[in-house]
C-alpha angles and dihedrals in degrees: 000000000000121000091249091054089047090049091051092048094045092046092051091048092047095047091048091050094045100044104023091233134114118256136180133195087262090066094073140018129237122202137167109268114256112255094244091063131067115253142055105244133022128213111203110223101190097089090057096053098084097048095042097038091219135117115267092242092053091051090046094051093049093045093044092051092048094048096047093044098044101032105036090147087068108026128039104173145357142195134191123225115181097319097327118114108210112197127196114216111228122252087233091063093050093046093050091047091051093047092047094050102033095095096037104106090193096053110128095015118120118229119310096320093117 
């Protein structure tokens, strides 16, 4: 499972646990964090404001705390910048991914093109 898929799954589970509502990956957007900010991936909080009736920063802090506390194998830190939750992917995740794929001669190749 890719880190983006894991982030979507973890975010949905966390939001459901925190707010006792059902969520899907269509309820929020995930992007790569812009280079000028700290973090690897960004969860955009604005689409959750209306349904949760909370400020984007409050949602981001609660979600960031939940993700880093409950999924430390994936996320090591977070910061909030004006409604954007920037998550840092843990070194453990990257190391395990590298170790898992190091000996796979087909890693990174698409289909049977090679």
